[in-house]
C-alpha positions, 0 to 999 in steps of 0.5 A: 119901677120908677117915675119918669121925668115931666118936662113942661115947656113954655113954647117957641123952644129954640130949634136951631142954635142954642137947643138947650132944652131939646138937647137935654130932653134927648140926653135924658131919654137915653142920648144915642139910645133914645127912642122918642115918640112925637104927638103932634095932634094939637097942631094942624100943621102937616110938617109939625111931626116931621120937623121934630123928628129931624131935630131929634135925629140931629141931636143924636137920638137913635130913633124918633117917630111920629104918632099921627093921631087925628081922630079918636079912632086912631087911638086904638092902632096897635102900632101907635101903642107899640111905639109908645111901649117902646119909647123912652121919651114922648114929646107932645107938640104945641097947637090947641090943647083942646084938640089933645084933650077932646081926641086923646082924652080917656083913650088907651093912648093916655092910659099908656102914657100915664102908666109908663111915665108913673111906673116905667120911667118914660119921660114926657115933655110938651111944649105950649099946648103939650105942656098945658095938658100934662096936668089933672086940670088945664087952662083950656083958654083965657083972657090976658092981664095982670089982674085976676078976674072971676071970668078970666079962665076956663078949666078943663080935664088934662091927661093927669100926669101930675096933680101937683101943678097947673101950667100956663105958657107963653107966660110973659109974652102973653101976659098970663098972670091974671089967668094962672091966679084965677085958676088957683083961686078956684082950688089952691091946692095945686101950684101955678107954673107960668112958663115964658117962651124957650123955658122948661121945667125938668120936674124929676122923680123926686119932685124937684123942678130944675129950670132950663132956658132963656126965660123965667119960670114963675111959681105961684104957691097958694098953700098959705092963702087965706082968703079968695073972693071967688065964691062971692065975686060977679062975672068980670069982677077983680078977685081978691086973693091974700096969702099967696107966695110967688117965686121968679126962677130963671135958668139953673134954679130949682124948686122942691115940690114937696117942701115948697122951697125955692133955691137959686144955687145955680148948678147950670148944666144948660149953659154948659150945653149951650156952649156945646152947641156954639162950638 
């Protein structure tokens, strides 16, 4: 019995040329023996699932199937449960994370995901909305900007695959530092992970995070926070937060979640994958 890897992706991952993130996911799931289930519920585009099916097949996956869940009733379908039970990896697409939480939250589908990820080595990746939904608490929506403000973010329950972090995505591109800091000001127990586009955090069962991609990962560690004005701030007010630590990690860097230690020792497997893609 072992936990599977969790892979939040910041959105807009490369799908055509240098597919380092998606290729590494397929390799992790068993390469030519991988069986990947795709959950496109967050997206309203009909071709989202089939598009990822084709990509994973091109990358060598033995099998890739779309679990087309559109209603809560769909979550009871035995054929969907069977696909999840047989999968070596699950990929949750981008779109609207509230569609994920309201459609799949509290259903047998999420029970299977949690159980198989925690006890049976199922690897779970999610991009954009699919990354946000992984944690116990997710950012449902919020405002842009660097400065945290009292009413800057709205939190909602996620799938609960992890209690260790809160994810925000499209991080640099959409100026989301302020809303991630605001989320942590409510409760400084989890880490904050801000993922740029085409950037992923491969979080192994031993709680070591490996950065893969062309952008950066911002880690906000609030464990030494000694003050937050969240409890006394009025609506729209900027927040005062002191004692937090922040790391900016690019491709090849690691972060140990247990010890809260960042490392810039660069063993860069994703770059080797990129070179293979371009041959």
